[in-house]
N, C-alpha and C positions, 0 to 999 in steps of 0.2 A: 442661273436663273430660270425661273421658270415663269412659262406665258397661258394665258389663259386665252384659248383663242373660241372664239364664238361662232357656231356655225361652221364649226371644221367638220363634219361629215359632208360639205356640199364642196362645191367645184374649187373654187377659190381657197378656201378654208383648207381641205385635204393638203392641196398645191404647198399649200404655206406652213405647213405641219413638217410637211416633209423638208423643206428647207431652212426650216429652224432646227428641227432633228440634225441636219448634215450640221450644221455651225456650232453644236454644241448645246444646244435651250433643253430646255425638258419642258413638255408641252401637255395641258389639259384642255378637255375639250369639251364644250357645251352644246348639243345641241337637242331639242326637242324631236327632231326627225318628222317634223309634219311635212316637210318636203325633199325630203330625204329617206337614205338607207344607213346603213351600217358596212355598206358595200366597201364605201371607198375608203374606212378605216383597215378593212381586210390588205387593201393594197396599199396602204400606208408602211402597214409591218411588211408585206411584203416587200419594200424598198428600202426601209429605214433597219427592218431586223427589229422593230421594238414596237409593243404591242399599246394602243393608246385608250386609256380612263377619258368614257364619254359619260357626262350626267347627263342623262335625259330630264331635261329640264326646262321647263317654259320661261324664258325670261321678261315676261310679262308679270309672272308671279315672284312679288320680290322675298317673300320669305323662303321661298324654294330658292333663288340663287344666293339667298345669304349662305345659304346652309353648305354652298359649294365655297364661297370662299372661307369658312370655319373650318374647313376638312384640309384644306390646302393652304402652304404658302406663297402668298401668287408677287410676284414684280411685274408683270406688266400684264394688257389686256391687248388683245387685236379684234374690234369688233366687226365680226361680218354678219351676222345674223338679223335676215331683214329679208322682206317678199322680195323679188327684183322684175317682176315680168311688167312692162309697160301698160300693155293692152289690157293684162286681167286690172289692173289700178286703174285703168279710166273705168272699166266698168264697174269696179267696187272700189271706191275712195276710201271709204270708210274701215276698209279691211287694213288697208295699208298704212292709215294714218293710225290705228288701234296698236299694230304689230308694230310695226317699224318705229315707231314714235317713242309707245309705253317703253318697249324694252331695250330703247336707250337711255332712257331717263332710267332708269334701272341699274342699266350698268354706269351711269355715271352716279349716281346715288353710293353704289358699292365703290365704287374708284374713291370717294371721298371718306366712306366709313370706314374703309379698310386701308387707307392709306398709300394705296396705288399710285405711283412714282410714271410709272409709262404708259400711254396711252396711244393705240394707232386706229383711228376710222375705217371705216372702207366707206368712201364719198362716190365721186360718180361722175363723166362728163353732162350728165344729165341735166346738173346746177346752173353749166349755161344759157341752157335756152338755144333760143333759135341767135347765137351771137353775131354782134355788129362786125366782126373782126377773126380769121382765122389765119393762122394755129392762135388756140386760144393760150394765153399765158394766164398763171394764175392772179393775177390783175386785172386781167379781163372783166367789165363789168356784167354782174349776174343779170340774164334777162329774165323773166316770165317762166316756170318751167312748162313744160310743155305736155305734161302729166303727174298726178298724184305720187308717183314714185319719184319722178324729179323733186317734187317739193318735197316729200319725207326727207331728201339728202341737203337739200337747203336748209330746211327749219334743223335738221341733224347738226348742220357746220354751225349755227349760227349759235344752238345752244352751246357745243363745245366753246367758241370764241367767247361766250359768256361768263361759262363755269372756271374758264383757265384765266381770267381774270383774276379769282378767288381763290383758286384752287392751286397744292404743291404740285400737283400732278402736272406732268407735259405732254403736250399731246401733239401726234402728226395726223392729217388729213389727205388722205389719198386720195385723189380723183381719177378713177379707171376711167379709159376710155373702152375698147372693146374685147375684154379679153375670149380668146380663142385657142384651140389648141388642147395639147395630152402630153402628160409627163410620159418624157421619150421612150420609157420603159413600156409607154401601155398598161401600167398597171391601177393609173387613175384618170380620169376625165370628167367630160360633165356628162353626167347624168339630169336631162329635162325633167321636169314635175309635168308630168302630162304631155298633149302637144308642145314642142319646142317655139319659143315664140322670136329665139334669136339665131340670127341666120347659117351661122355654122353649124351648129347641129341638126337647125333643120336640113341643110344640103347635105351632110353625108348619111342622117337617116333617109332620106328620100335616093342617094345611093346605093345604098343598102337594102331598099324594097320594104325600108319596116315604117315609112309613111308614103303616103298613095299619092300627094303631088306637093309640088316646090311652089312658091308662089313669090314673086318680085312684088312689094308693097310702091307703085308709084313709079313712072317713066318719063312723067314731064315735070320731073322738078330742073331748076336751074343751075344744072353742074353738068361735066361735060358730056354725060351718056345721060341723061336725064331721070337718073336714078340718085339713091341718098349716098352721101360719102360720109365714110367713118374711118376711123382708125384702131385698126385690127391690133392687138397685143398677146403675145404669146403669155397663156396662165401661167407658166414656170419663168418669167420677166417680172410678171406681177407678184409674184409671190416671193422672189429673192425681195423686193422692193420693201416688203415688210420688215423681213432680219433686216437690212439695214437701216430702216426704219427705229428698229429697237435699239441696233449698236448705236445708231447715232444719240439717243436718248438717252442713252444707260451709259455712254463715255463723253457726252458735253456736258459742262458744267453750270454753262454761262448760256446755254439752249433759249430763245425766245419760248414766252407761255406756249405757244402753238405753230405750226407752220402748215404750209397747204403746200402739198407737190401735183402737178398732173406726173400720171403712168399712161403717157402713150408713145407710140415709135415716130411722132415725129410728121408720116405719111400720110395721107389721105388716100383712100381708097373708094372709088363703089361699088357698090352693092353688086353691078353686073361683073364687073376686075374680078371680085374676090370669086363669083360662080366662076368664070375663066379659070382662076388661079388653081381651084380646086378640081377642074376639068382636067387641066395639064397634069394634075401630081398623080392625080387616078387612072386615067383612062378614059375616063365613061364621059359621055356627053349626058348636060343633065335637060331635059325636057320639061323645061319651069314655065310658069305661066303667069301674065302679067297682071297685076289688078289695079285697082285705085288707092290714091293714098290712104296710111293707117294713121289713126287719131293719136296722138301722143308722139308720133318721128317727129325729131328734126328734121333739117332739111341738110348740115353738113357740119359736121365739127370733127376737127384732129386738133393736135396736141405740141406747143412747145415746151418740150422735156427739160429744159437749159436749167432750171432751178433742181429736181431731181438730180439730174447729173453731177452740179457742183457743192451740192450739200449733201449729199449720203450717196455720193459716189456709184449711182446707180447706171448701169450700160445695157438698153436692151439688146439680146445676142441674135435671138431668132426672128428671119425673115415671113415673110408669107406664103411661101413655100413650103417653109417648114411650119408653120404654123398650120397649113391644110393636112400635111405629112402625115403628123403626128396626131392631129382630130381624127382622120381617115386609117391609120391603127386602131384608135382607141375604139372606135365605133366597129371595126372589123373584130376586135377582140371583144365587145360585146355582144355581138351577132353570133360568134363561136362558142359563148359561154355567156346566155342568154338569162 
């Protein structure tokens, strides 16, 4: 089977292409490289021995994306391509609505036009907002999104739920919690666009001397140490779930029109606990600063992942120290080969 991976030059996309290839799939990448380069494609080739075709296409251009489908026989789609910075989305909501929603509409149009049977959507725990219960399950009532980014994921899910009622395609919506870490080979990892807005790349860049300061946003939340609680999950565990989701869709004759799955470890970790875990594995003491709360951040969220375990057989393998260790190895590789 050939799987089209949108945003494959990015962080989770590149790790997923590695996992797909290692499990016998052919992959085609589409990425306009507006928030990425081709560095991670070289890393994918180093790990797998396979060069990856990348069509440098803007998914907001429907005619351009049609041409990719006409060039290849595509069996399934994994749709990652989206802008993902919470704080940027607060500053520039229209940018996020235009890019994230129009690109998804075009991918769904191609799904229908070209008779694609399997579609895996990259969603986010941000759809839960400030949930009334944690850990959240897939049935937890979604609250108001705390950022325009989160709202694009809520709308994206609703699009798929509506289309699934009339489509011959089957869909899996994967709600990621907080992907961190890097491939154990240190050949691929997270390459933040501009100043990192996510915690772990900010930690590693600061520790490597590439970032002048490290800021914790808020220490007055109603949590055990006052900082936000997140569910950090290794990117390779996230990647493997996509392969399992495609396996499930292709092998399950009576699959539901769509399934929603949480991808998290089920463990809530505070921002300060994450920093201490990094300090432990790196031997570096981080002199971070405390600032006020950041607009768009939810207070606490972590996953109940029972459904992903039972439906597709997903089993997270990496603990928090392994997440931090591989992230630090990747950062050191970047510093040695800028």
